[in-house]
C-alpha positions as CSV (number, residue, x, y, z in Angstrom):
1,M,12.2,20.3,13.7
2,K,11.3,16.7,14.2
3,N,8.8,14.9,12.1
4,K,6.3,13.9,14.8
5,K,6.2,17.6,16.0
6,K,5.7,18.6,12.4
7,L,2.9,16.0,12.2
8,I,1.2,17.2,15.4
9,E,1.2,20.9,14.2
10,A,-0.2,19.8,10.8
11,F,-3.2,18.0,12.4
12,S,-3.6,20.9,14.9
13,A,-3.6,23.6,12.0
14,A,-5.9,21.4,9.7
15,L,-8.3,20.3,12.3
16,G,-8.3,23.6,14.4
17,L,-7.4,21.8,17.5
18,P,-4.9,22.5,20.3
19,E,-1.6,20.4,19.9
20,S,-2.6,19.0,23.3
21,K,-5.7,17.2,21.8
22,I,-3.6,15.5,19.1
23,T,-2.6,12.0,20.4
24,E,-1.7,8.8,18.9
25,D,-5.2,7.7,19.5
26,L,-7.0,10.5,17.5
27,A,-9.1,8.9,14.9
28,Y,-11.2,10.3,11.9
29,N,-14.7,11.1,12.9
30,A,-14.0,10.7,16.6
31,L,-14.2,14.4,17.1
32,P,-16.5,16.8,15.2
33,E,-13.6,18.8,14.0
34,W,-12.3,16.0,12.0
35,D,-15.0,15.5,9.3
36,S,-14.6,15.0,5.6
37,I,-13.7,18.7,4.9
38,A,-11.1,18.9,7.4
39,H,-9.9,15.5,6.1
40,M,-9.2,17.0,2.9
41,S,-7.4,20.3,4.6
42,L,-5.3,17.9,6.4
43,V,-4.2,16.1,3.4
44,S,-3.2,19.4,1.8
45,E,-1.4,20.5,5.1
46,L,0.6,17.0,5.1
47,E,1.4,17.3,1.5
48,K,2.7,20.8,2.0
49,V,4.6,20.1,5.3
50,Y,6.4,16.9,3.9
51,D,6.5,17.9,0.1
52,I,4.7,14.8,-1.0
53,M,1.9,13.8,-3.1
54,L,-0.4,11.2,-1.1
55,D,-2.2,8.8,-3.5
56,T,-5.9,8.2,-3.4
57,D,-5.5,5.0,-1.3
58,D,-3.5,6.8,1.3
59,I,-6.0,9.7,1.6
60,L,-8.8,7.1,2.0
61,G,-7.0,4.9,4.4
62,M,-5.8,7.6,6.8
63,S,-8.1,6.9,9.4
64,S,-6.1,8.1,12.4
65,F,-3.2,10.0,13.5
66,A,-1.0,6.7,14.1
67,E,-2.2,5.5,10.4
68,A,-1.1,9.0,9.1
69,K,2.4,8.4,10.5
70,K,2.5,5.1,8.8
71,I,1.4,6.3,5.5
72,I,4.0,9.3,5.6
73,Q,6.7,6.9,6.4
74,K,6.0,5.2,3.1
75,Y,7.1,8.4,1.4
76,G,10.5,8.3,3.2
77,V,9.7,10.4,6.2
78,E,11.2,9.1,9.4
79,F,9.8,9.1,12.8
80,E,12.0,8.5,15.7
């Protein structure tokens, strides 16, 4: 499975949103579903999906879907 698809599925699972709502423009707190509790669920899901351990700065800095992609790339995950 391609990494972008995995990222979309992780966001969808953690935020309880359909995959069609997960876009590059999706930002933290832009939708009621992405609150602080869902953010921690998202962190857990991303760590599980990509077998990584995000550091605190990455968790706090993950302010959007696009930013999450950049952060995950730091851990060696490539997106096409």
